[in-house]
C-alpha beads as a LAMMPS data file, in Angstrom:
LAMMPS data file: protein, C-alpha beads

460 atoms
459 bonds

1 atom types
1 bond types

-500.0 500.0 xlo xhi
-500.0 500.0 ylo yhi
-500.0 500.0 zlo zhi

Masses

1 110.0

Atoms # bond

1 1 1 227.056 94.176 -205.982
2 1 1 223.844 93.357 -207.821
3 1 1 223.770 94.206 -211.522
4 1 1 220.982 94.290 -214.097
5 1 1 221.248 94.506 -217.880
6 1 1 219.149 97.636 -218.563
7 1 1 218.308 96.545 -222.101
8 1 1 216.594 93.340 -220.941
9 1 1 215.972 93.707 -217.220
10 1 1 217.871 90.453 -216.677
11 1 1 220.126 90.050 -213.671
12 1 1 223.855 89.810 -214.324
13 1 1 226.242 87.839 -212.187
14 1 1 226.844 89.848 -208.985
15 1 1 230.316 91.064 -208.075
16 1 1 231.520 90.883 -204.488
17 1 1 231.979 94.120 -202.581
18 1 1 235.257 94.779 -200.845
19 1 1 235.327 94.229 -197.116
20 1 1 236.475 96.895 -194.651
21 1 1 239.762 95.004 -194.352
22 1 1 240.243 95.016 -198.130
23 1 1 239.535 98.751 -198.267
24 1 1 242.106 99.394 -195.557
25 1 1 244.624 97.269 -197.450
26 1 1 243.951 99.302 -200.615
27 1 1 244.447 102.586 -198.748
28 1 1 247.689 101.336 -197.263
29 1 1 248.842 100.104 -200.658
30 1 1 248.007 103.434 -202.286
31 1 1 249.986 105.373 -199.681
32 1 1 252.929 102.970 -199.969
33 1 1 252.902 103.143 -203.768
34 1 1 252.818 106.952 -203.641
35 1 1 256.171 107.074 -201.868
36 1 1 257.866 105.455 -204.858
37 1 1 255.594 106.688 -207.651
38 1 1 255.975 110.357 -206.742
39 1 1 259.747 109.993 -207.127
40 1 1 259.492 108.553 -210.643
41 1 1 260.577 110.872 -213.388
42 1 1 257.925 112.670 -215.378
43 1 1 259.237 110.901 -218.483
44 1 1 258.595 107.489 -216.902
45 1 1 255.059 108.418 -215.877
46 1 1 254.291 109.825 -219.315
47 1 1 255.619 106.684 -220.984
48 1 1 253.364 104.460 -218.885
49 1 1 250.373 106.652 -219.703
50 1 1 251.118 106.217 -223.399
51 1 1 251.159 102.461 -222.781
52 1 1 247.735 102.750 -221.129
53 1 1 246.423 104.373 -224.306
54 1 1 247.721 101.372 -226.251
55 1 1 245.958 98.944 -223.898
56 1 1 242.681 100.818 -224.365
57 1 1 242.903 100.728 -228.143
58 1 1 243.923 97.073 -228.220
59 1 1 240.852 96.120 -226.159
60 1 1 238.295 98.653 -227.383
61 1 1 235.619 96.087 -228.233
62 1 1 235.935 94.280 -224.904
63 1 1 235.655 97.474 -222.848
64 1 1 232.783 98.798 -224.973
65 1 1 230.834 95.577 -224.465
66 1 1 231.241 95.852 -220.689
67 1 1 229.748 99.366 -220.726
68 1 1 226.868 98.277 -222.935
69 1 1 226.145 95.289 -220.722
70 1 1 226.295 97.129 -217.395
71 1 1 224.675 100.487 -218.145
72 1 1 223.118 100.137 -221.600
73 1 1 225.314 102.510 -223.588
74 1 1 224.757 102.098 -227.363
75 1 1 227.743 100.132 -228.626
76 1 1 228.949 102.728 -231.142
77 1 1 229.052 105.344 -228.393
78 1 1 230.780 102.904 -226.060
79 1 1 233.597 102.342 -228.531
80 1 1 233.914 106.098 -229.017
81 1 1 234.184 106.494 -225.257
82 1 1 237.111 104.075 -225.082
83 1 1 238.817 105.943 -227.925
84 1 1 238.303 109.219 -226.072
85 1 1 239.950 107.722 -222.988
86 1 1 242.961 106.800 -225.130
87 1 1 242.978 110.386 -226.429
88 1 1 243.170 111.881 -222.926
89 1 1 246.052 109.507 -222.175
90 1 1 247.795 110.620 -225.364
91 1 1 247.275 114.258 -224.411
92 1 1 248.863 114.069 -220.985
93 1 1 251.553 111.671 -222.196
94 1 1 252.601 114.539 -224.459
95 1 1 251.768 117.609 -222.364
96 1 1 252.118 116.721 -218.666
97 1 1 255.782 117.685 -218.447
98 1 1 255.085 121.030 -220.083
99 1 1 252.073 121.713 -217.859
100 1 1 253.986 120.951 -214.633
101 1 1 257.348 122.484 -215.524
102 1 1 258.774 124.866 -212.933
103 1 1 257.336 128.345 -213.412
104 1 1 260.019 131.016 -213.126
105 1 1 259.025 134.288 -211.480
106 1 1 260.933 137.518 -211.609
107 1 1 261.445 139.013 -208.140
108 1 1 264.643 140.618 -206.832
109 1 1 267.830 140.962 -208.906
110 1 1 269.782 138.851 -206.399
111 1 1 267.187 136.061 -205.972
112 1 1 265.739 133.203 -207.990
113 1 1 262.064 132.368 -207.437
114 1 1 259.965 129.696 -209.033
115 1 1 256.835 127.631 -208.511
116 1 1 257.298 123.853 -208.320
117 1 1 254.229 121.699 -208.947
118 1 1 254.426 118.665 -206.670
119 1 1 251.945 115.801 -206.072
120 1 1 249.803 115.544 -202.942
121 1 1 249.346 111.809 -202.394
122 1 1 246.434 109.361 -202.766
123 1 1 243.390 111.006 -204.396
124 1 1 239.898 109.528 -204.044
125 1 1 237.685 109.719 -207.146
126 1 1 233.943 109.140 -206.744
127 1 1 232.614 108.541 -210.225
128 1 1 229.174 108.033 -211.868
129 1 1 227.849 105.329 -214.167
130 1 1 226.873 107.392 -217.216
131 1 1 230.345 107.605 -218.808
132 1 1 231.932 104.820 -216.782
133 1 1 235.323 104.878 -218.523
134 1 1 235.653 108.509 -219.623
135 1 1 234.810 110.088 -216.256
136 1 1 237.505 107.966 -214.636
137 1 1 240.212 108.544 -217.224
138 1 1 239.735 112.293 -217.350
139 1 1 240.593 112.216 -213.623
140 1 1 243.196 109.460 -213.673
141 1 1 245.304 110.441 -216.677
142 1 1 246.395 113.839 -215.313
143 1 1 246.273 112.949 -211.620
144 1 1 248.480 109.863 -211.838
145 1 1 250.877 111.517 -214.264
146 1 1 251.322 114.379 -211.804
147 1 1 252.691 111.799 -209.353
148 1 1 249.619 111.108 -207.236
149 1 1 248.058 107.701 -206.743
150 1 1 244.360 107.070 -207.440
151 1 1 241.542 105.354 -205.553
152 1 1 238.310 104.839 -207.485
153 1 1 234.928 104.511 -205.819
154 1 1 232.801 103.846 -208.876
155 1 1 228.998 103.726 -209.112
156 1 1 227.601 100.508 -207.697
157 1 1 225.928 99.450 -210.962
158 1 1 229.203 99.409 -212.957
159 1 1 231.662 97.362 -210.876
160 1 1 232.872 95.398 -213.911
161 1 1 233.871 98.695 -215.527
162 1 1 235.759 99.644 -212.358
163 1 1 237.723 96.407 -212.360
164 1 1 238.412 96.659 -216.098
165 1 1 239.887 100.143 -215.641
166 1 1 242.128 98.847 -212.866
167 1 1 243.283 96.147 -215.298
168 1 1 244.121 98.769 -217.943
169 1 1 246.709 100.344 -215.653
170 1 1 248.006 96.977 -214.504
171 1 1 248.447 95.752 -218.079
172 1 1 250.155 99.024 -219.003
173 1 1 252.807 98.294 -216.379
174 1 1 251.849 100.685 -213.579
175 1 1 253.268 99.655 -210.182
176 1 1 250.878 97.845 -207.845
177 1 1 248.830 100.274 -205.773
178 1 1 249.131 103.302 -208.064
179 1 1 245.507 102.835 -209.150
180 1 1 242.992 100.813 -207.143
181 1 1 239.227 100.338 -207.414
182 1 1 237.237 100.234 -204.178
183 1 1 234.073 98.184 -204.654
184 1 1 232.066 99.722 -201.843
185 1 1 228.709 101.390 -201.343
186 1 1 228.114 105.071 -200.698
187 1 1 227.847 104.414 -196.966
188 1 1 231.631 103.980 -196.714
189 1 1 232.610 107.086 -198.688
190 1 1 232.867 109.390 -195.670
191 1 1 235.141 106.934 -193.872
192 1 1 237.488 106.895 -196.849
193 1 1 237.461 110.700 -197.155
194 1 1 238.274 111.005 -193.449
195 1 1 241.178 108.575 -193.661
196 1 1 244.420 110.508 -193.221
197 1 1 246.052 108.580 -196.074
198 1 1 243.651 110.207 -198.565
199 1 1 244.869 113.690 -199.454
200 1 1 242.222 114.988 -201.884
201 1 1 238.816 114.129 -203.360
202 1 1 237.099 114.540 -206.717
203 1 1 233.490 113.726 -207.516
204 1 1 231.379 113.714 -210.634
205 1 1 227.745 113.252 -209.727
206 1 1 224.559 114.835 -208.482
207 1 1 224.214 118.123 -206.672
208 1 1 223.134 116.213 -203.538
209 1 1 226.219 113.985 -203.642
210 1 1 228.406 117.009 -204.293
211 1 1 227.147 118.818 -201.214
212 1 1 227.819 115.757 -199.053
213 1 1 231.305 115.111 -200.451
214 1 1 232.256 118.796 -200.421
215 1 1 231.213 119.059 -196.788
216 1 1 233.109 115.917 -195.789
217 1 1 236.261 117.045 -197.617
218 1 1 235.996 120.546 -196.193
219 1 1 235.738 119.264 -192.655
220 1 1 239.030 117.418 -193.224
221 1 1 240.608 120.447 -194.957
222 1 1 241.203 118.386 -198.066
223 1 1 241.025 119.925 -201.549
224 1 1 238.175 118.792 -203.748
225 1 1 236.874 119.157 -207.285
226 1 1 233.138 118.757 -207.871
227 1 1 231.574 118.321 -211.322
228 1 1 227.849 118.205 -210.680
229 1 1 224.579 118.421 -212.580
230 1 1 223.535 120.728 -215.359
231 1 1 220.499 122.127 -217.104
232 1 1 222.318 123.409 -220.136
233 1 1 220.673 126.069 -222.319
234 1 1 220.696 125.630 -226.096
235 1 1 220.034 129.141 -227.429
236 1 1 218.817 129.564 -231.020
237 1 1 218.919 133.173 -232.211
238 1 1 216.990 134.617 -235.125
239 1 1 219.866 134.409 -237.618
240 1 1 220.720 130.763 -236.878
241 1 1 220.714 127.958 -239.436
242 1 1 217.579 126.352 -238.030
243 1 1 217.870 122.982 -239.753
244 1 1 221.448 122.455 -238.587
245 1 1 220.622 123.677 -235.079
246 1 1 217.699 121.260 -234.847
247 1 1 219.742 118.296 -236.057
248 1 1 222.606 118.996 -233.662
249 1 1 220.124 119.832 -230.910
250 1 1 218.485 116.417 -231.138
251 1 1 221.898 114.798 -230.884
252 1 1 222.889 117.094 -228.030
253 1 1 219.752 116.173 -226.072
254 1 1 219.954 112.412 -226.635
255 1 1 223.697 111.721 -226.497
256 1 1 224.277 108.727 -224.223
257 1 1 220.490 108.184 -224.309
258 1 1 220.071 111.619 -222.715
259 1 1 222.094 110.658 -219.655
260 1 1 224.723 113.370 -219.684
261 1 1 225.341 116.302 -217.372
262 1 1 226.281 118.477 -220.375
263 1 1 223.459 117.338 -222.647
264 1 1 221.379 120.242 -223.939
265 1 1 218.233 120.330 -221.823
266 1 1 216.530 123.730 -222.196
267 1 1 216.035 124.830 -225.819
268 1 1 215.571 128.603 -225.881
269 1 1 214.443 129.838 -229.288
270 1 1 213.623 133.374 -230.414
271 1 1 210.093 133.776 -231.733
272 1 1 211.019 134.590 -235.340
273 1 1 212.434 131.083 -235.872
274 1 1 210.533 129.239 -233.139
275 1 1 208.020 127.390 -235.311
276 1 1 210.611 126.406 -237.905
277 1 1 212.996 125.149 -235.245
278 1 1 210.305 123.262 -233.337
279 1 1 209.049 121.492 -236.468
280 1 1 212.574 120.452 -237.418
281 1 1 213.536 119.496 -233.871
282 1 1 210.493 117.282 -233.302
283 1 1 211.092 115.653 -236.665
284 1 1 214.732 114.941 -235.747
285 1 1 213.781 113.534 -232.339
286 1 1 211.117 111.268 -233.815
287 1 1 213.560 109.960 -236.425
288 1 1 215.957 108.583 -233.794
289 1 1 216.131 104.809 -233.450
290 1 1 215.385 103.586 -229.943
291 1 1 216.393 100.022 -229.298
292 1 1 218.924 97.334 -228.520
293 1 1 222.203 99.009 -227.456
294 1 1 224.226 96.191 -229.048
295 1 1 222.813 97.172 -232.455
296 1 1 225.108 99.481 -234.425
297 1 1 222.136 101.485 -235.728
298 1 1 220.656 102.317 -232.309
299 1 1 220.662 106.017 -231.454
300 1 1 218.957 105.858 -228.052
301 1 1 219.392 102.886 -225.759
302 1 1 217.808 102.132 -222.398
303 1 1 218.095 104.218 -219.296
304 1 1 220.692 102.730 -216.985
305 1 1 218.301 101.659 -214.219
306 1 1 214.575 101.043 -213.863
307 1 1 214.177 103.743 -211.207
308 1 1 215.640 106.315 -213.603
309 1 1 212.791 105.711 -216.063
310 1 1 210.324 106.334 -213.254
311 1 1 212.094 109.517 -212.164
312 1 1 212.212 110.860 -215.724
313 1 1 208.556 110.107 -216.364
314 1 1 207.571 111.829 -213.125
315 1 1 209.433 114.958 -214.246
316 1 1 207.699 114.958 -217.624
317 1 1 204.247 114.373 -216.117
318 1 1 204.788 117.033 -213.461
319 1 1 205.826 119.555 -216.127
320 1 1 202.738 118.787 -218.199
321 1 1 200.521 119.228 -215.153
322 1 1 202.209 122.597 -214.577
323 1 1 201.039 123.877 -217.966
324 1 1 203.403 122.490 -220.580
325 1 1 202.320 120.879 -223.864
326 1 1 203.514 117.470 -225.059
327 1 1 204.755 117.432 -228.653
328 1 1 206.080 113.878 -228.884
329 1 1 206.977 110.938 -226.653
330 1 1 206.071 111.185 -223.009
331 1 1 205.394 107.537 -222.070
332 1 1 207.794 104.713 -221.099
333 1 1 208.030 102.174 -223.888
334 1 1 206.128 98.912 -223.418
335 1 1 209.000 96.498 -223.945
336 1 1 211.659 94.610 -222.022
337 1 1 214.265 96.823 -220.435
338 1 1 214.240 100.404 -219.251
339 1 1 213.382 102.472 -222.308
340 1 1 212.022 106.007 -222.594
341 1 1 211.377 107.641 -225.984
342 1 1 212.760 110.964 -227.212
343 1 1 210.318 113.470 -225.757
344 1 1 209.642 117.159 -226.452
345 1 1 207.506 119.512 -224.369
346 1 1 206.720 123.149 -225.093
347 1 1 204.976 126.061 -223.328
348 1 1 207.082 125.260 -220.267
349 1 1 206.685 127.710 -217.372
350 1 1 209.895 129.042 -215.865
351 1 1 209.047 127.503 -212.504
352 1 1 208.026 124.108 -213.920
353 1 1 209.832 120.921 -212.938
354 1 1 211.790 120.554 -216.183
355 1 1 212.880 124.193 -215.902
356 1 1 214.233 123.830 -212.386
357 1 1 215.555 120.268 -212.153
358 1 1 218.204 118.394 -214.072
359 1 1 216.485 116.072 -216.555
360 1 1 218.630 112.969 -216.999
361 1 1 217.108 111.285 -220.022
362 1 1 215.971 112.010 -223.599
363 1 1 213.361 114.664 -222.743
364 1 1 213.687 118.271 -223.952
365 1 1 211.955 121.470 -222.871
366 1 1 211.517 124.093 -225.626
367 1 1 210.892 127.773 -224.844
368 1 1 209.963 130.670 -227.089
369 1 1 211.434 134.113 -226.288
370 1 1 211.080 137.538 -227.895
371 1 1 214.737 138.184 -228.546
372 1 1 218.372 137.945 -227.517
373 1 1 218.039 139.732 -224.179
374 1 1 215.230 137.467 -222.998
375 1 1 217.119 134.411 -224.262
376 1 1 220.148 135.311 -222.123
377 1 1 217.952 136.026 -219.131
378 1 1 216.223 132.647 -219.416
379 1 1 219.501 130.833 -220.018
380 1 1 220.824 132.258 -216.740
381 1 1 217.580 131.598 -214.844
382 1 1 218.932 128.367 -213.362
383 1 1 220.863 127.386 -210.282
384 1 1 223.059 125.257 -212.573
385 1 1 225.929 126.542 -214.703
386 1 1 227.794 123.717 -216.407
387 1 1 227.611 124.296 -220.164
388 1 1 225.685 125.993 -222.912
389 1 1 225.333 126.341 -226.662
390 1 1 224.525 129.380 -228.804
391 1 1 223.416 129.286 -232.448
392 1 1 223.885 132.292 -234.736
393 1 1 225.433 133.057 -238.111
394 1 1 227.073 136.173 -236.636
395 1 1 230.169 134.819 -234.846
396 1 1 230.920 138.118 -233.096
397 1 1 227.381 138.086 -231.752
398 1 1 227.871 134.478 -230.699
399 1 1 231.009 135.326 -228.731
400 1 1 229.262 138.242 -227.053
401 1 1 226.238 136.165 -226.026
402 1 1 228.507 133.319 -224.882
403 1 1 230.280 135.704 -222.513
404 1 1 226.941 136.655 -220.940
405 1 1 225.842 133.093 -220.192
406 1 1 226.704 131.970 -216.662
407 1 1 228.371 128.595 -217.117
408 1 1 231.705 126.817 -217.170
409 1 1 231.738 126.614 -220.961
410 1 1 229.715 127.824 -223.934
411 1 1 230.004 126.509 -227.493
412 1 1 228.903 128.617 -230.460
413 1 1 227.357 126.588 -233.302
414 1 1 228.397 123.327 -231.630
415 1 1 227.044 121.041 -228.951
416 1 1 228.654 121.210 -225.526
417 1 1 231.391 118.625 -225.083
418 1 1 234.503 117.839 -223.078
419 1 1 237.938 117.827 -224.698
420 1 1 241.316 117.004 -223.103
421 1 1 242.774 120.266 -224.420
422 1 1 240.318 122.655 -222.754
423 1 1 239.187 123.152 -219.131
424 1 1 235.970 121.486 -218.014
425 1 1 233.814 122.282 -214.981
426 1 1 230.934 124.392 -213.749
427 1 1 229.800 127.329 -211.646
428 1 1 226.871 127.848 -209.294
429 1 1 225.342 124.507 -208.236
430 1 1 227.184 122.704 -211.037
431 1 1 230.248 122.570 -208.806
432 1 1 233.739 124.021 -208.674
433 1 1 237.247 123.303 -209.855
434 1 1 238.354 122.276 -213.312
435 1 1 239.314 119.053 -215.036
436 1 1 241.321 118.523 -218.239
437 1 1 243.885 120.821 -219.905
438 1 1 246.625 122.328 -217.730
439 1 1 243.980 123.288 -215.163
440 1 1 243.038 119.662 -214.579
441 1 1 246.545 118.393 -213.920
442 1 1 247.129 121.263 -211.481
443 1 1 243.961 120.488 -209.493
444 1 1 245.777 118.074 -207.182
445 1 1 249.303 119.401 -206.851
446 1 1 251.063 121.632 -204.363
447 1 1 251.998 124.856 -206.112
448 1 1 255.108 125.356 -203.993
449 1 1 256.969 128.644 -204.080
450 1 1 260.761 128.288 -203.866
451 1 1 262.938 131.362 -203.249
452 1 1 266.727 131.036 -203.573
453 1 1 269.385 133.599 -202.782
454 1 1 272.884 133.750 -201.350
455 1 1 273.282 134.338 -197.635
456 1 1 275.704 137.097 -198.600
457 1 1 272.759 139.049 -199.931
458 1 1 271.145 139.247 -196.485
459 1 1 270.917 142.735 -195.078
460 1 1 271.965 142.059 -191.460

Bonds

1 1 1 2
2 1 2 3
3 1 3 4
4 1 4 5
5 1 5 6
6 1 6 7
7 1 7 8
8 1 8 9
9 1 9 10
10 1 10 11
11 1 11 12
12 1 12 13
13 1 13 14
14 1 14 15
15 1 15 16
16 1 16 17
17 1 17 18
18 1 18 19
19 1 19 20
20 1 20 21
21 1 21 22
22 1 22 23
23 1 23 24
24 1 24 25
25 1 25 26
26 1 26 27
27 1 27 28
28 1 28 29
29 1 29 30
30 1 30 31
31 1 31 32
32 1 32 33
33 1 33 34
34 1 34 35
35 1 35 36
36 1 36 37
37 1 37 38
38 1 38 39
39 1 39 40
40 1 40 41
41 1 41 42
42 1 42 43
43 1 43 44
44 1 44 45
45 1 45 46
46 1 46 47
47 1 47 48
48 1 48 49
49 1 49 50
50 1 50 51
51 1 51 52
52 1 52 53
53 1 53 54
54 1 54 55
55 1 55 56
56 1 56 57
57 1 57 58
58 1 58 59
59 1 59 60
60 1 60 61
61 1 61 62
62 1 62 63
63 1 63 64
64 1 64 65
65 1 65 66
66 1 66 67
67 1 67 68
68 1 68 69
69 1 69 70
70 1 70 71
71 1 71 72
72 1 72 73
73 1 73 74
74 1 74 75
75 1 75 76
76 1 76 77
77 1 77 78
78 1 78 79
79 1 79 80
80 1 80 81
81 1 81 82
82 1 82 83
83 1 83 84
84 1 84 85
85 1 85 86
86 1 86 87
87 1 87 88
88 1 88 89
89 1 89 90
90 1 90 91
91 1 91 92
92 1 92 93
93 1 93 94
94 1 94 95
95 1 95 96
96 1 96 97
97 1 97 98
98 1 98 99
99 1 99 100
100 1 100 101
101 1 101 102
102 1 102 103
103 1 103 104
104 1 104 105
105 1 105 106
106 1 106 107
107 1 107 108
108 1 108 109
109 1 109 110
110 1 110 111
111 1 111 112
112 1 112 113
113 1 113 114
114 1 114 115
115 1 115 116
116 1 116 117
117 1 117 118
118 1 118 119
119 1 119 120
120 1 120 121
121 1 121 122
122 1 122 123
123 1 123 124
124 1 124 125
125 1 125 126
126 1 126 127
127 1 127 128
128 1 128 129
129 1 129 130
130 1 130 131
131 1 131 132
132 1 132 133
133 1 133 134
134 1 134 135
135 1 135 136
136 1 136 137
137 1 137 138
138 1 138 139
139 1 139 140
140 1 140 141
141 1 141 142
142 1 142 143
143 1 143 144
144 1 144 145
145 1 145 146
146 1 146 147
147 1 147 148
148 1 148 149
149 1 149 150
150 1 150 151
151 1 151 152
152 1 152 153
153 1 153 154
154 1 154 155
155 1 155 156
156 1 156 157
157 1 157 158
158 1 158 159
159 1 159 160
160 1 160 161
161 1 161 162
162 1 162 163
163 1 163 164
164 1 164 165
165 1 165 166
166 1 166 167
167 1 167 168
168 1 168 169
169 1 169 170
170 1 170 171
171 1 171 172
172 1 172 173
173 1 173 174
174 1 174 175
175 1 175 176
176 1 176 177
177 1 177 178
178 1 178 179
179 1 179 180
180 1 180 181
181 1 181 182
182 1 182 183
183 1 183 184
184 1 184 185
185 1 185 186
186 1 186 187
187 1 187 188
188 1 188 189
189 1 189 190
190 1 190 191
191 1 191 192
192 1 192 193
193 1 193 194
194 1 194 195
195 1 195 196
196 1 196 197
197 1 197 198
198 1 198 199
199 1 199 200
200 1 200 201
201 1 201 202
202 1 202 203
203 1 203 204
204 1 204 205
205 1 205 206
206 1 206 207
207 1 207 208
208 1 208 209
209 1 209 210
210 1 210 211
211 1 211 212
212 1 212 213
213 1 213 214
214 1 214 215
215 1 215 216
216 1 216 217
217 1 217 218
218 1 218 219
219 1 219 220
220 1 220 221
221 1 221 222
222 1 222 223
223 1 223 224
224 1 224 225
225 1 225 226
226 1 226 227
227 1 227 228
228 1 228 229
229 1 229 230
230 1 230 231
231 1 231 232
232 1 232 233
233 1 233 234
234 1 234 235
235 1 235 236
236 1 236 237
237 1 237 238
238 1 238 239
239 1 239 240
240 1 240 241
241 1 241 242
242 1 242 243
243 1 243 244
244 1 244 245
245 1 245 246
246 1 246 247
247 1 247 248
248 1 248 249
249 1 249 250
250 1 250 251
251 1 251 252
252 1 252 253
253 1 253 254
254 1 254 255
255 1 255 256
256 1 256 257
257 1 257 258
258 1 258 259
259 1 259 260
260 1 260 261
261 1 261 262
262 1 262 263
263 1 263 264
264 1 264 265
265 1 265 266
266 1 266 267
267 1 267 268
268 1 268 269
269 1 269 270
270 1 270 271
271 1 271 272
272 1 272 273
273 1 273 274
274 1 274 275
275 1 275 276
276 1 276 277
277 1 277 278
278 1 278 279
279 1 279 280
280 1 280 281
281 1 281 282
282 1 282 283
283 1 283 284
284 1 284 285
285 1 285 286
286 1 286 287
287 1 287 288
288 1 288 289
289 1 289 290
290 1 290 291
291 1 291 292
292 1 292 293
293 1 293 294
294 1 294 295
295 1 295 296
296 1 296 297
297 1 297 298
298 1 298 299
299 1 299 300
300 1 300 301
301 1 301 302
302 1 302 303
303 1 303 304
304 1 304 305
305 1 305 306
306 1 306 307
307 1 307 308
308 1 308 309
309 1 309 310
310 1 310 311
311 1 311 312
312 1 312 313
313 1 313 314
314 1 314 315
315 1 315 316
316 1 316 317
317 1 317 318
318 1 318 319
319 1 319 320
320 1 320 321
321 1 321 322
322 1 322 323
323 1 323 324
324 1 324 325
325 1 325 326
326 1 326 327
327 1 327 328
328 1 328 329
329 1 329 330
330 1 330 331
331 1 331 332
332 1 332 333
333 1 333 334
334 1 334 335
335 1 335 336
336 1 336 337
337 1 337 338
338 1 338 339
339 1 339 340
340 1 340 341
341 1 341 342
342 1 342 343
343 1 343 344
344 1 344 345
345 1 345 346
346 1 346 347
347 1 347 348
348 1 348 349
349 1 349 350
350 1 350 351
351 1 351 352
352 1 352 353
353 1 353 354
354 1 354 355
355 1 355 356
356 1 356 357
357 1 357 358
358 1 358 359
359 1 359 360
360 1 360 361
361 1 361 362
362 1 362 363
363 1 363 364
364 1 364 365
365 1 365 366
366 1 366 367
367 1 367 368
368 1 368 369
369 1 369 370
370 1 370 371
371 1 371 372
372 1 372 373
373 1 373 374
374 1 374 375
375 1 375 376
376 1 376 377
377 1 377 378
378 1 378 379
379 1 379 380
380 1 380 381
381 1 381 382
382 1 382 383
383 1 383 384
384 1 384 385
385 1 385 386
386 1 386 387
387 1 387 388
388 1 388 389
389 1 389 390
390 1 390 391
391 1 391 392
392 1 392 393
393 1 393 394
394 1 394 395
395 1 395 396
396 1 396 397
397 1 397 398
398 1 398 399
399 1 399 400
400 1 400 401
401 1 401 402
402 1 402 403
403 1 403 404
404 1 404 405
405 1 405 406
406 1 406 407
407 1 407 408
408 1 408 409
409 1 409 410
410 1 410 411
411 1 411 412
412 1 412 413
413 1 413 414
414 1 414 415
415 1 415 416
416 1 416 417
417 1 417 418
418 1 418 419
419 1 419 420
420 1 420 421
421 1 421 422
422 1 422 423
423 1 423 424
424 1 424 425
425 1 425 426
426 1 426 427
427 1 427 428
428 1 428 429
429 1 429 430
430 1 430 431
431 1 431 432
432 1 432 433
433 1 433 434
434 1 434 435
435 1 435 436
436 1 436 437
437 1 437 438
438 1 438 439
439 1 439 440
440 1 440 441
441 1 441 442
442 1 442 443
443 1 443 444
444 1 444 445
445 1 445 446
446 1 446 447
447 1 447 448
448 1 448 449
449 1 449 450
450 1 450 451
451 1 451 452
452 1 452 453
453 1 453 454
454 1 454 455
455 1 455 456
456 1 456 457
457 1 457 458
458 1 458 459
459 1 459 460
């Protein structure tokens, strides 16, 4: 697999792809490991997950440097990502047994009924490059602890991350085969999904990839979870603290150099505070430091690949040609690597490119609206529905508006984020199913009903 350092454009040492024979061996090993792993006690699996958290924390700098080298993540954010992976391990190490405990159900006086949550088998995870550790661990921590085994098909530009994650579980003491990375291209994904040893599929990625994977899994009658793209609204109402909203908004738009499915992308601002918000927001965006991702002070690093800079610039230029106005940024930076500056456009038509497509980079579209009703209408005028943010000093109003926004999650006076304790996922073209919390660990289990009664109670 060819790799390029996005901060310099320099080629990294390639990593060999797995052959078809090696993939088959991994599938066989995963199925074989499942037979023993699924019989392990919950306490054993939780203990190993806690050990995985220790391995992550002991090697945080090493893993962060791999992310920065392969996909250009600013180093401070990379270290935070490793810490967040340890957090999700901590969470399920503590809560998995509680989440998957038998659920007693009252039925007949003479019968006992309960739901038993049992693992399915090997689960294939198809993961993206933008959060190359976190996306994997938010799948792996609950899924493995539920008693399944995991197969990771990671993005082709982060194979070193994939191998490092496999090493985390190995060093933590997981049995061989419980977690395996498959270094293969997208052309082999369908073959793996169709393999009878794979029992379920999860994907985090683009809408296009989600449609393909969902179709392939559906044809095999295999359960799937899809976390796809987003065009998250960031709604600023007339009673919001404009300065705080602008500061958090700039961070929400440029987190991970703008390469996040739940980054704020459409800034919807009521007219009475529009000018004040726009002035503050542009000022905050222009104050961000764009540069070397190994520098602790860098806010915005490179885009992960050269083609992504081209795609982002095409979206910005198309939106400007459709009637929008450029406030700042708007041109790739003339320097080594794949850099695009924080960019703000206004006067964006509802049918413009940046209104309709996911923008994966540090470019924001700002809209002015007359009031709350129009803000909600515009927020919902998208085929995506992953996350959202609402800004108001009236918390009851915030809760009411949040309920009216069509998305998997809405945060009031906070940027949209994932958290091991709460469900994460989308609606509409942002996918289906949920990760994290108790919902995530139950995504790939058999909720088996068990009914028990004495034969003497039969009415024969």
